[in-house]
N, CA, C and O atoms as a MOPAC input file, in Angstrom:
PM7 MOZYME 1SCF
protein

 N    136.34100 1    73.85400 1   141.05200 1
 C    136.66900 1    74.54500 1   142.32200 1
 C    137.19600 1    73.51500 1   143.27800 1
 O    136.61300 1    72.43200 1   143.33000 1
 N    138.40900 1    73.77800 1   144.16300 1
 C    138.71700 1    72.63700 1   144.76700 1
 C    137.79800 1    73.06100 1   146.24000 1
 O    137.72400 1    72.13700 1   147.05000 1
 N    137.17100 1    74.24400 1   146.59700 1
 C    136.61700 1    73.95500 1   147.57900 1
 C    135.48600 1    75.19500 1   147.48300 1
 O    135.94600 1    76.22800 1   146.99700 1
 N    134.11100 1    75.23900 1   147.86500 1
 C    133.16400 1    76.19300 1   147.49600 1
 C    132.52000 1    76.30500 1   148.82800 1
 O    132.57300 1    75.26500 1   149.48400 1
 N    131.90800 1    77.34300 1   149.40400 1
 C    130.87700 1    77.09200 1   150.41200 1
 C    130.25000 1    78.63800 1   150.51100 1
 O    130.76000 1    79.63000 1   149.98900 1
 N    128.94900 1    78.60700 1   151.35100 1
 C    128.70000 1    80.03300 1   151.64100 1
 C    128.91600 1    80.31400 1   153.08500 1
 O    129.09000 1    79.34100 1   153.81900 1
 N    128.93100 1    81.52500 1   153.60100 1
 C    129.40000 1    81.55900 1   155.10500 1
 C    129.04300 1    83.20400 1   155.44500 1
 O    129.07600 1    84.19100 1   154.71100 1
 N    128.73000 1    83.06600 1   156.71700 1
 C    128.60500 1    84.82900 1   156.83500 1
 C    129.58900 1    84.99600 1   158.35600 1
 O    130.18900 1    84.07400 1   158.90800 1
 N    129.54600 1    86.15300 1   158.71700 1
 C    130.19100 1    86.70700 1   159.79600 1
 C    130.12700 1    85.89800 1   160.75000 1
 O    131.18600 1    85.88400 1   161.37700 1
 N    128.99500 1    84.88700 1   161.33600 1
 C    128.96000 1    84.26900 1   162.14000 1
 C    129.63600 1    82.71600 1   162.48400 1
 O    129.74400 1    82.11600 1   163.55400 1
 N    130.05000 1    82.33600 1   161.04000 1
 C    130.97800 1    81.51100 1   161.00900 1
 C    132.01600 1    81.61900 1   160.27400 1
 O    132.35300 1    80.66000 1   159.57800 1
 N    132.76900 1    82.84900 1   160.27100 1
 C    134.14200 1    83.40200 1   159.67400 1
 C    135.11300 1    82.09700 1   159.89800 1
 O    135.59900 1    81.35600 1   159.04300 1
 N    135.24500 1    82.05300 1   161.43800 1
 C    136.23600 1    81.32100 1   162.02300 1
 C    136.22100 1    79.81200 1   161.17800 1
 O    137.18800 1    79.32700 1   160.59000 1
 N    135.07500 1    79.31600 1   161.27000 1
 C    134.89300 1    77.81000 1   160.36100 1
 C    135.67500 1    77.97100 1   158.91800 1
 O    136.63500 1    77.27900 1   158.57900 1
 N    135.11500 1    78.95300 1   158.18800 1
 C    135.76600 1    79.32600 1   156.77900 1
 C    137.01400 1    79.61200 1   156.70500 1
 O    137.78000 1    79.21500 1   155.82600 1
 N    137.24200 1    80.20800 1   157.48400 1
 C    139.39000 1    80.33900 1   157.76600 1
 C    139.80300 1    78.76000 1   157.79900 1
 O    140.50700 1    78.11200 1   157.02500 1
 N    139.15200 1    78.40900 1   158.89900 1
 C    139.72000 1    76.66800 1   159.02300 1
 C    139.68300 1    76.09500 1   157.65600 1
 O    140.79200 1    75.74900 1   157.24900 1
 N    138.80000 1    75.92600 1   156.93300 1
 C    138.60400 1    75.56600 1   155.78200 1
 C    139.56300 1    75.82300 1   154.70300 1
 O    140.03100 1    74.95500 1   153.96500 1
 N    139.85400 1    77.22200 1   154.65800 1
 C    140.83600 1    77.77100 1   153.79600 1
 C    142.39400 1    77.16300 1   154.09700 1
 O    143.20500 1    76.80300 1   153.24300 1
 N    142.54700 1    77.15800 1   155.41000 1
 C    143.70300 1    76.85800 1   155.83300 1
 C    144.13100 1    75.46200 1   155.53500 1
 O    145.27400 1    75.05200 1   155.33300 1
 N    142.85500 1    74.71800 1   155.54600 1
 C    143.19600 1    73.08000 1   155.71300 1
 C    143.00400 1    72.98700 1   154.11600 1
 O    143.77000 1    72.10600 1   153.72400 1
 N    142.40800 1    73.45000 1   153.21800 1
 C    142.50800 1    72.99700 1   151.90800 1
 C    143.55200 1    73.63800 1   151.10600 1
 O    143.93300 1    73.05500 1   150.09100 1
 N    144.10400 1    74.85800 1   151.46100 1
 C    145.15700 1    75.60300 1   150.70900 1
 C    146.02400 1    74.42900 1   150.65500 1
 O    146.05400 1    73.55000 1   151.51700 1
 N    146.87500 1    74.47500 1   149.37000 1
 C    147.80000 1    73.73200 1   149.44900 1
 C    149.27200 1    74.36900 1   149.34800 1
 O    150.39000 1    73.85400 1   149.35100 1
 N    148.82700 1    75.67900 1   149.25700 1
 C    150.39800 1    76.64700 1   149.09500 1
 C    149.83200 1    77.89200 1   150.27500 1
 O    148.65500 1    78.15000 1   150.52900 1
 N    150.83200 1    78.41700 1   150.76200 1
 C    150.84900 1    79.67400 1   151.72600 1
 C    150.86500 1    81.25000 1   151.20500 1
 O    150.92600 1    82.29100 1   151.85800 1
 N    150.79000 1    81.03200 1   149.85100 1
 C    150.33800 1    82.20000 1   149.10500 1
 C    148.84500 1    82.01200 1   148.97000 1
 O    148.27500 1    81.05200 1   148.45100 1
 N    148.35200 1    82.99100 1   149.47400 1
 C    146.86800 1    83.07600 1   149.25400 1
 C    146.63800 1    84.47100 1   148.89000 1
 O    147.05700 1    85.50000 1   149.42000 1
 N    145.72100 1    84.25400 1   147.65400 1
 C    145.28700 1    85.47000 1   147.05200 1
 C    143.72900 1    85.64800 1   147.13300 1
 O    142.97800 1    84.67300 1   147.09100 1
 N    143.31500 1    86.83700 1   147.24200 1
 C    141.98500 1    87.13400 1   148.00800 1
 C    141.50300 1    88.08300 1   146.33000 1
 O    142.08300 1    89.02700 1   145.79300 1
 N    140.41300 1    87.43500 1   145.96200 1
 C    139.76400 1    88.06600 1   145.04400 1
 C    138.22600 1    88.56200 1   145.28000 1
 O    137.44000 1    87.80400 1   145.84800 1
 N    137.90200 1    89.58400 1   144.92300 1
 C    136.36000 1    90.08100 1   145.19900 1
 C    136.27200 1    91.67100 1   145.58700 1
 O    137.12600 1    92.37800 1   146.12000 1
 N    135.06400 1    91.96500 1   145.17600 1
 C    134.81000 1    93.48600 1   144.95000 1
 C    134.99900 1    94.28400 1   146.22600 1
 O    134.89500 1    93.58000 1   147.23100 1
 N    135.27700 1    95.71600 1   146.48100 1
 C    135.38700 1    96.42900 1   147.69800 1
 C    134.38900 1    96.06600 1   148.38200 1
 O    133.34100 1    95.75900 1   147.81300 1
 N    134.51600 1    96.02600 1   149.78600 1
 C    133.62000 1    95.50800 1   150.55600 1
 C    133.08000 1    94.39900 1   151.12700 1
 O    132.37000 1    94.30900 1   152.12900 1
 N    133.55500 1    93.42900 1   150.26700 1
 C    132.90100 1    91.93700 1   150.04200 1
 C    133.45400 1    91.19800 1   151.65900 1
 O    133.01800 1    90.21300 1   152.25400 1
 N    134.43200 1    92.03300 1   151.96600 1
 C    135.06400 1    91.14500 1   153.47600 1
 C    136.31300 1    90.49800 1   153.34100 1
 O    136.63800 1    89.55600 1   154.06300 1
 N    137.09200 1    91.00800 1   152.36200 1
 C    138.67700 1    90.31500 1   152.04400 1
 C    139.27100 1    90.51500 1   153.43700 1
 O    139.63100 1    89.56000 1   154.12500 1
 N    139.36700 1    91.87900 1   153.85600 1
 C    140.19600 1    92.13500 1   154.93300 1
 C    140.04800 1    91.32200 1   156.42300 1
 O    140.93500 1    90.92800 1   157.18000 1
 N    138.59600 1    91.23200 1   156.53100 1
 C    137.86700 1    90.94100 1   157.94400 1
 C    138.15100 1    89.20600 1   157.66400 1
 O    138.27700 1    88.51800 1   158.67700 1
 N    138.26500 1    88.40000 1   156.06600 1
 C    138.34200 1    87.34100 1   156.42000 1
 C    139.96800 1    86.78600 1   156.51400 1
 O    140.29800 1    85.65900 1   156.88500 1
 N    140.80900 1    87.79200 1   156.11500 1
 C    142.00100 1    88.01800 1   156.37200 1
 C    142.56000 1    87.95100 1   157.90400 1
 O    143.56300 1    87.34200 1   158.27300 1
 N    141.58200 1    88.80200 1   158.78600 1
 C    141.59700 1    88.86800 1   160.15600 1
 C    141.70100 1    87.58300 1   160.67800 1
 O    142.63900 1    87.12500 1   161.33000 1
 N    140.41300 1    86.90000 1   160.26100 1
 C    140.21000 1    85.47800 1   160.92400 1
 C    141.52300 1    84.38200 1   160.79200 1
 O    141.95700 1    83.77600 1   161.77200 1
 N    141.93200 1    84.27300 1   159.77500 1
 C    143.12800 1    83.51800 1   159.17700 1
 C    144.29600 1    84.11300 1   159.75700 1
 O    145.14000 1    83.22400 1   159.87100 1
 N    144.70000 1    85.13100 1   160.14600 1
 C    145.85300 1    85.38400 1   160.99400 1
 C    145.34600 1    85.04500 1   162.30900 1
 O    146.41700 1    84.76500 1   162.84600 1
 N    144.40300 1    84.85900 1   163.27200 1
 C    144.33900 1    84.70400 1   164.20100 1
 C    144.29000 1    83.35700 1   164.36300 1
 O    144.69300 1    82.84600 1   165.40800 1
 N    143.81000 1    82.65800 1   163.39100 1
 C    144.02600 1    81.01500 1   163.29900 1
 C    145.16000 1    80.41400 1   163.22200 1
 O    145.42100 1    79.26600 1   163.58100 1
 N    145.97000 1    81.33500 1   162.66400 1
 C    147.37800 1    80.85800 1   162.45100 1
 C    148.21900 1    81.26100 1   163.67900 1
 O    149.44900 1    81.32000 1   163.67600 1
 N    147.35900 1    81.55100 1   164.80400 1
 C    148.38400 1    82.03600 1   165.87000 1
 C    148.84700 1    82.79000 1   166.21000 1
 O    149.55400 1    82.70900 1   167.21400 1
 N    148.60800 1    84.30700 1   165.28200 1
 C    149.56600 1    85.47000 1   165.67800 1
 C    148.48100 1    86.44500 1   166.55400 1
 O    147.31200 1    86.66900 1   166.23600 1
 N    149.29000 1    87.02300 1   167.89300 1
 C    148.97000 1    87.70400 1   168.79500 1
 C    148.99300 1    88.90500 1   168.38800 1
 O    148.89800 1    89.75700 1   169.27100 1
 N    149.13000 1    89.41100 1   166.86300 1
 C    149.50700 1    90.83400 1   166.24600 1
 C    147.96000 1    91.10600 1   166.10400 1
 O    147.08400 1    90.25400 1   165.95300 1
 N    147.76600 1    92.87600 1   166.20600 1
 C    146.73300 1    93.55500 1   165.70600 1
 C    146.82800 1    93.41100 1   164.15400 1
 O    147.87000 1    93.60900 1   163.52800 1
 N    145.53900 1    93.01700 1   163.55000 1
 C    145.75300 1    92.89900 1   161.77300 1
 C    145.04000 1    94.26900 1   161.69800 1
 O    144.14900 1    94.65300 1   162.45700 1
 N    145.56400 1    94.92100 1   160.68700 1
 C    144.67000 1    96.16100 1   160.01600 1
 C    145.09300 1    96.15800 1   158.46400 1
 O    146.13400 1    95.66100 1   158.03300 1
 N    144.14400 1    96.77400 1   157.73400 1
 C    144.49800 1    96.59900 1   156.61300 1
 C    145.86400 1    97.48600 1   155.94000 1
 O    145.92900 1    98.68800 1   156.20000 1
 N    146.77900 1    96.94100 1   155.20100 1
 C    147.68300 1    97.86400 1   154.83800 1
 C    147.79700 1    98.65500 1   153.50900 1
 O    148.80000 1    98.74800 1   152.80200 1
 N    146.62800 1    99.18300 1   153.31300 1
 C    145.92300 1    99.65200 1   152.33900 1
 C    147.22700 1   101.08500 1   151.90400 1
 O    147.52800 1   101.22100 1   150.71900 1
 N    147.77800 1   101.88900 1   152.82100 1
 C    148.60900 1   102.75500 1   152.62200 1
 C    150.11600 1   102.28200 1   152.82300 1
 O    150.98900 1   103.01800 1   152.36300 1
 N    150.49700 1   101.08500 1   153.49100 1
 C    151.88800 1   100.75200 1   153.24200 1
 C    152.25200 1    99.56800 1   152.45100 1
 O    153.39800 1    99.22800 1   152.15400 1
 N    150.98800 1    98.88800 1   152.09500 1
 C    150.91300 1    97.98200 1   150.89900 1
 C    151.47300 1    96.56900 1   151.80100 1
 O    151.05500 1    95.45400 1   151.48600 1
 N    152.20300 1    96.70700 1   152.65000 1
 C    152.20300 1    95.20900 1   153.25500 1
 C    152.45600 1    95.42400 1   154.90600 1
 O    153.35100 1    96.14300 1   155.35000 1
 N    151.65700 1    94.78900 1   155.59900 1
 C    152.14200 1    94.60300 1   156.91500 1
 C    152.38300 1    93.02500 1   157.13600 1
 O    151.96500 1    92.12000 1   156.41300 1
 N    153.29800 1    92.89000 1   158.52200 1
 C    153.80400 1    91.67500 1   158.84900 1
 C    153.19500 1    91.66500 1   160.27300 1
 O    152.94600 1    92.65700 1   160.95800 1
 N    152.95900 1    90.07900 1   160.66600 1
 C    152.56600 1    89.36100 1   161.52300 1
 C    153.64900 1    88.40300 1   161.98600 1
 O    154.48500 1    88.01500 1   161.17000 1
 N    153.68500 1    87.98200 1   163.30700 1
 C    154.49600 1    87.08700 1   163.52200 1
 C    153.84400 1    86.02400 1   164.19800 1
 O    153.19900 1    86.30300 1   165.20900 1
 N    153.92400 1    84.57700 1   163.71100 1
 C    153.07500 1    83.57700 1   164.15600 1
 C    154.30400 1    82.64000 1   164.83400 1
 O    155.43100 1    83.13500 1   164.83300 1
 N    154.14200 1    81.49200 1   165.32900 1
 C    154.97200 1    80.74000 1   166.32500 1
 C    155.78900 1    79.95300 1   165.16500 1
 O    156.85300 1    79.49800 1   165.58600 1
 N    155.54000 1    79.70900 1   163.88100 1
 C    156.26000 1    79.15700 1   162.64700 1
 C    156.60200 1    79.99600 1   161.71000 1
 O    156.43300 1    79.51500 1   160.58900 1
 N    156.96700 1    80.93500 1   161.71800 1
 C    157.40200 1    81.94700 1   160.65700 1
 C    156.35800 1    83.52500 1   160.88100 1
 O    155.94100 1    84.01300 1   161.93200 1
 N    156.19200 1    83.97900 1   159.53300 1
 C    155.33300 1    85.23500 1   159.62200 1
 C    154.51700 1    85.00900 1   158.44700 1
 O    154.53500 1    84.08900 1   157.62900 1
 N    153.71700 1    86.16200 1   158.54900 1
 C    152.30900 1    86.51000 1   157.69300 1
 C    152.61600 1    87.82900 1   157.19700 1
 O    152.64800 1    88.78300 1   157.97400 1
 N    152.87600 1    87.97600 1   155.79000 1
 C    152.63200 1    89.04200 1   155.17100 1
 C    151.17100 1    89.52000 1   154.64500 1
 O    150.44100 1    88.76000 1   154.00900 1
 N    150.95000 1    90.35700 1   154.85100 1
 C    149.63400 1    90.67400 1   154.31100 1
 C    149.75200 1    92.09000 1   153.22900 1
 O    150.25000 1    93.17500 1   153.53200 1
 N    149.25600 1    91.78200 1   152.15900 1
 C    149.27200 1    92.87000 1   151.06400 1
 C    147.84800 1    93.53300 1   150.64900 1
 O    146.78500 1    92.94200 1   150.45700 1
 N    148.07300 1    94.68500 1   150.57700 1
 C    146.86400 1    95.09400 1   150.06600 1
 C    146.93700 1    96.02900 1   148.95900 1
 O    147.16400 1    97.21800 1   149.18100 1
 N    146.75700 1    95.57500 1   147.75700 1
 C    147.66800 1    96.23600 1   146.54600 1
 C    146.48500 1    97.44400 1   145.89900 1
 O    146.53900 1    98.10800 1   144.86400 1
 N    145.75400 1    97.40700 1   146.65700 1
 C    144.31500 1    98.46700 1   146.04800 1
 C    144.88400 1    99.80700 1   145.34500 1
 O    144.45900 1   100.24100 1   144.27500 1
 N    145.78500 1   100.32000 1   146.02000 1
 C    146.11400 1   101.64500 1   145.60900 1
 C    147.34400 1   101.67600 1   144.87300 1
 O    147.90000 1   102.76400 1   144.72200 1
 N    147.88200 1   100.55400 1   144.35900 1
 C    148.95100 1   100.62700 1   143.42200 1
 C    148.65300 1   101.26300 1   141.93400 1
 O    147.50000 1   101.29100 1   141.50300 1
 N    149.61900 1   101.70700 1   141.27600 1
 C    149.47200 1   102.23100 1   140.31600 1
 C    149.90600 1   101.58600 1   138.81900 1
 O    149.39100 1   101.82100 1   137.72600 1
 N    151.09100 1   100.64300 1   139.16300 1
 C    151.45700 1    99.88300 1   138.29600 1
 C    151.98100 1    98.79500 1   139.15000 1
 O    151.71900 1    98.85000 1   140.35200 1
 N    152.96200 1    97.42800 1   138.51100 1
 C    153.52200 1    96.96200 1   139.31700 1
 C    154.72200 1    96.92900 1   139.41000 1
 O    155.21300 1    95.91100 1   139.89900 1
 N    155.58800 1    98.00000 1   138.98700 1
 C    156.71400 1    98.39700 1   138.99700 1
 C    156.77800 1    98.90700 1   140.53400 1
 O    157.79800 1    98.83000 1   141.21900 1
 N    155.19900 1    99.58700 1   141.10100 1
 C    155.36500 1    99.81100 1   142.70400 1
 C    155.49000 1    98.84800 1   143.44200 1
 O    156.28700 1    98.99000 1   144.36900 1
 N    154.95700 1    97.87600 1   143.34900 1
 C    155.05900 1    96.50300 1   143.98600 1
 C    156.47400 1    95.88100 1   143.98500 1
 O    157.11900 1    95.49200 1   144.95900 1
 N    156.79000 1    95.87200 1   142.76800 1
 C    158.54700 1    95.26000 1   142.57700 1
 C    159.43400 1    96.07600 1   143.27300 1
 O    160.32000 1    95.54000 1   143.93800 1
 N    159.32400 1    97.43300 1   143.21900 1
 C    160.06000 1    98.39200 1   144.30800 1
 C    160.18900 1    98.09900 1   145.63300 1
 O    161.19000 1    98.50800 1   146.22200 1
 N    159.24900 1    97.37900 1   146.28800 1
 C    159.32200 1    97.48500 1   147.65700 1
 C    159.79100 1    95.68600 1   148.00800 1
 O    159.67300 1    95.16600 1   149.11800 1
 N    160.15800 1    95.20000 1   147.14700 1
 C    160.96900 1    93.75600 1   147.19600 1
 C    160.03300 1    92.89700 1   147.24600 1
 O    160.18400 1    92.03700 1   148.11300 1
 N    158.93900 1    92.81600 1   146.49500 1
 C    157.76500 1    91.77300 1   146.64300 1
 C    158.42500 1    90.42100 1   146.67700 1
 O    158.26500 1    89.71400 1   147.67100 1
 N    159.17800 1    89.99700 1   145.63400 1
 C    159.50900 1    88.65600 1   145.53200 1
 C    160.19000 1    88.62900 1   146.57700 1
 O    159.79400 1    87.61500 1   147.15100 1
 N    161.13500 1    89.20000 1   147.32800 1
 C    161.75400 1    88.57500 1   148.80700 1
 C    160.73500 1    88.25500 1   149.88400 1
 O    161.13700 1    87.74700 1   150.93000 1
 N    159.40400 1    88.52100 1   149.70100 1
 C    158.57200 1    87.89200 1   150.79500 1
 C    158.28000 1    86.46900 1   150.55700 1
 O    157.39300 1    85.98400 1   151.25900 1
 N    158.77300 1    85.82900 1   149.83000 1
 C    158.74400 1    84.31900 1   149.24900 1
 C    159.42600 1    83.36500 1   149.24400 1
 O    159.30900 1    82.21300 1   148.82700 1
 N    160.42500 1    84.12300 1   149.92000 1
 C    161.78700 1    82.82800 1   150.43900 1
 C    161.71800 1    81.65800 1   151.05300 1
 O    162.05400 1    80.54200 1   150.65500 1
 N    161.05500 1    82.15100 1   152.48800 1
 C    161.07700 1    81.34300 1   153.59000 1
 C    159.67000 1    80.46400 1   153.34300 1
 O    158.52400 1    80.87200 1   153.15300 1
 N    160.13400 1    79.27500 1   153.41100 1
 C    158.84000 1    77.96300 1   153.37200 1
 C    157.76000 1    78.37400 1   154.72100 1
 O    156.56400 1    78.11400 1   154.59200 1
 N    158.16700 1    78.89400 1   155.74600 1
 C    157.19900 1    78.94500 1   156.79900 1
 C    156.50900 1    80.29000 1   156.68000 1
 O    155.58800 1    80.50000 1   157.46900 1
 N    156.80200 1    81.15300 1   155.87500 1
 C    155.91800 1    82.39200 1   155.99500 1
 C    154.65600 1    82.34100 1   155.01900 1
 O    154.75400 1    81.74500 1   153.94700 1
 N    153.50300 1    82.95400 1   155.38600 1
 C    152.40400 1    83.31900 1   154.69300 1
 C    152.57800 1    84.55600 1   153.69600 1
 O    153.31800 1    85.52000 1   153.89200 1
 N    151.74300 1    84.34100 1   152.57500 1
 C    151.58100 1    85.82900 1   152.13000 1
 C    149.89300 1    85.67300 1   151.58400 1
 O    149.33800 1    84.86000 1   150.84400 1
 N    149.51600 1    86.62200 1   152.18500 1
 C    147.99600 1    86.81400 1   151.99700 1
 C    147.74500 1    88.12700 1   151.04900 1
 O    147.99600 1    89.19700 1   151.60200 1
 N    147.34000 1    88.18100 1   149.86800 1
 C    146.93600 1    89.41100 1   148.89800 1
 C    145.94100 1    89.45400 1   148.45100 1
 O    145.25000 1    88.61000 1   147.88000 1
 N    145.75000 1    90.86300 1   148.78400 1
 C    144.63400 1    91.57200 1   148.55200 1
 C    144.56400 1    92.28100 1   147.19100 1
 O    145.38900 1    93.17400 1   146.99600 1
 N    143.74900 1    92.01100 1   146.30700 1
 C    143.57300 1    92.79000 1   144.96200 1
 C    144.82200 1    92.27200 1   143.97400 1
 O    145.38000 1    93.07300 1   143.22500 1
 N    145.22200 1    90.82500 1   144.03900 1
 C    146.37800 1    90.08700 1   142.70400 1
 C    145.99400 1    90.50000 1   141.62800 1
 O    146.97500 1    90.53200 1   140.88500 1
 N    144.80000 1    90.95700 1   140.93700 1
 C    144.59600 1    91.08800 1   139.47400 1
 C    145.06100 1    92.41600 1   139.17300 1
 O    144.77200 1    92.87900 1   138.06900 1
 N    145.83800 1    93.20400 1   140.10400 1
 C    146.59500 1    94.35900 1   139.84200 1
 C    148.02100 1    94.04400 1   139.36700 1
 O    148.63500 1    94.75800 1   138.57400 1
 N    148.49900 1    92.91400 1   139.91800 1
 C    149.69300 1    92.45800 1   139.80700 1
 C    149.97400 1    91.02000 1   138.94300 1
 O    150.70200 1    90.13900 1   139.40200 1
 N    149.41100 1    90.92700 1   137.85600 1
 C    149.35800 1    89.39300 1   136.99000 1
 C    150.65600 1    89.10300 1   136.74400 1
 O    150.87000 1    87.89100 1   136.74000 1
 N    151.71400 1    89.87000 1   136.51200 1
 C    152.93800 1    89.10000 1   136.44500 1
 C    153.78000 1    89.01000 1   137.26800 1
 O    154.94600 1    88.68500 1   137.04400 1
 N    153.26400 1    89.31200 1   138.43100 1
 C    154.13700 1    88.91500 1   139.79400 1
 C    153.73500 1    88.06700 1   140.88200 1
 O    154.24200 1    87.70800 1   141.94500 1
 N    152.62800 1    87.85800 1   140.25000 1
 C    151.66700 1    86.66200 1   140.99600 1
 C    152.54700 1    85.18100 1   141.03500 1
 O    152.71300 1    84.46800 1   140.04500 1
 N    152.99000 1    84.93700 1   142.19900 1
 C    153.58700 1    83.43100 1   142.23200 1
 C    153.06600 1    82.39600 1   141.45600 1
 O    151.83700 1    82.46700 1   141.43700 1
 N    153.63900 1    81.18200 1   140.61500 1
 C    153.49700 1    80.68100 1   140.36200 1
 C    152.28300 1    79.23400 1   141.04200 1
 O    151.24500 1    78.73700 1   140.60500 1
 N    152.94000 1    79.05300 1   141.99700 1
 C    152.02600 1    78.11200 1   143.01100 1
 C    151.25100 1    78.94400 1   144.22400 1
 O    151.79300 1    79.29500 1   145.27200 1
 N    150.15000 1    79.13400 1   143.93200 1
 C    149.26500 1    79.71600 1   144.93200 1
 C    148.22000 1    79.34800 1   145.07500 1
 O    148.01300 1    78.27900 1   144.49900 1
 N    146.97900 1    79.95400 1   145.87900 1
 C    146.11800 1    79.25200 1   146.46200 1
 C    145.00600 1    80.83900 1   146.06500 1
 O    145.15200 1    81.91500 1   146.64600 1
 N    144.14900 1    80.61600 1   145.16200 1
 C    143.40200 1    81.78400 1   144.94600 1
 C    141.98200 1    81.60500 1   145.66400 1
 O    141.51300 1    80.49100 1   145.90100 1
 N    141.42400 1    82.65200 1   145.94700 1
 C    140.13000 1    82.50500 1   146.77900 1
 C    139.24000 1    83.71200 1   146.17800 1
 O    139.63500 1    84.86600 1   146.01200 1
 N    137.88400 1    83.17500 1   145.87200 1
 C    136.97300 1    84.10100 1   145.08200 1
 C    136.19600 1    84.55700 1   146.36800 1
 O    136.10800 1    83.75800 1   147.30000 1
 N    135.68400 1    85.67600 1   146.45500 1
 C    134.86200 1    85.96000 1   147.31900 1
 C    133.56200 1    86.75200 1   146.38900 1
 O    133.78700 1    87.48600 1   145.42600 1
 N    132.27100 1    86.44000 1   146.88200 1
 C    131.11400 1    87.20000 1   146.24500 1
 C    129.86500 1    87.62500 1   147.41600 1
 O    129.32100 1    86.87700 1   148.22900 1
 N    129.70400 1    88.67100 1   147.24800 1
 C    128.74500 1    89.07800 1   148.16100 1
 C    127.45300 1    88.81100 1   147.98700 1
 O    126.91600 1    89.72700 1   147.36500 1
 N    126.59900 1    87.80100 1   148.31800 1
 C    125.45100 1    87.26600 1   148.34700 1
 C    124.30600 1    88.09200 1   148.69300 1
 O    123.26200 1    88.08700 1   148.04200 1
 N    124.52700 1    88.84500 1   149.79100 1
 C    123.35800 1    89.83200 1   150.49600 1
 C    124.02400 1    90.22500 1   151.69000 1
 O    125.09500 1    89.65100 1   151.88800 1
 N    123.63400 1    91.11300 1   152.58800 1
 C    124.39600 1    91.88800 1   153.23300 1
 C    125.27500 1    91.15400 1   154.57500 1
 O    126.14100 1    91.70900 1   155.25200 1
 N    124.80300 1    89.85700 1   154.70900 1
 C    125.32800 1    88.98000 1   155.55900 1
 C    125.97100 1    87.52000 1   155.32000 1
 O    126.58600 1    86.86700 1   156.16400 1
 N    125.66200 1    87.10000 1   153.81600 1
 C    125.89500 1    86.09400 1   153.23200 1
 C    127.08700 1    86.27300 1   152.39300 1
 O    127.20000 1    87.34700 1   151.80300 1
 N    128.02800 1    85.33800 1   152.25100 1
 C    129.37400 1    85.38400 1   151.06800 1
 C    129.51400 1    83.95700 1   150.63800 1
 O    129.37700 1    82.99100 1   151.38800 1
 N    129.83300 1    83.90900 1   149.21400 1
 C    130.22300 1    82.60400 1   148.74000 1
 C    131.69500 1    83.05000 1   148.33800 1
 O    132.08600 1    84.11100 1   147.85100 1
 N    132.57000 1    81.59400 1   148.79600 1
 C    133.53300 1    81.50900 1   148.90600 1
 C    134.11100 1    80.25700 1   147.59200 1
 O    133.33900 1    79.33800 1   147.31900 1
 N    135.17100 1    80.32700 1   147.03500 1
 C    135.60500 1    79.54500 1   145.80300 1
 C    137.11200 1    79.73700 1   146.09600 1
 O    137.71500 1    80.80900 1   146.13300 1
 N    137.63700 1    78.41200 1   146.31200 1
 C    138.91100 1    78.17400 1   146.63100 1
 C    139.59300 1    77.27100 1   145.51200 1
 O    139.09100 1    76.15900 1   145.34900 1
 N    140.54900 1    77.58300 1   144.81800 1
 C    141.36700 1    76.92000 1   143.89600 1
 C    142.90300 1    77.31800 1   144.05000 1
 O    143.51700 1    78.37900 1   144.15700 1
 N    143.28500 1    75.75800 1   144.00600 1
 C    144.76200 1    75.83700 1   144.20300 1
 C    145.64200 1    75.54400 1   142.93600 1
 O    145.35400 1    74.58100 1   142.22500 1
 N    146.77000 1    76.40200 1   142.62200 1
 C    147.40800 1    76.52300 1   141.24900 1
 C    149.05400 1    75.79500 1   141.55800 1
 O    149.87700 1    75.72000 1   140.64600 1

């Protein structure tokens, strides 16, 4: 792995800074079980990228857009999709054109054929009620 660490909610911002600095791509794919804290970590990353927008899970809309000084952040939550076609129908690939934009994708394992070639994968494991382990790998 390119980066590995344990963290808690107390140092969430620090781990978010590490992710931003270690990620070689602006397409971040978040892997982990339900309830492991993917959305919570994404909220921190969105704040660290200087967005003033309110961050919420796009579970029902599939994608939320947040504005940052140098572009946009697109936050995808694919948990409720039935197939890759649903994601393709919303113009998924159109969200990857601008170099200044970020794509933060929860549940990317549900769209294996649509994952961008260049991306950073973030694997989160629950160690106990307060501790998580993160592994980051650039592709």
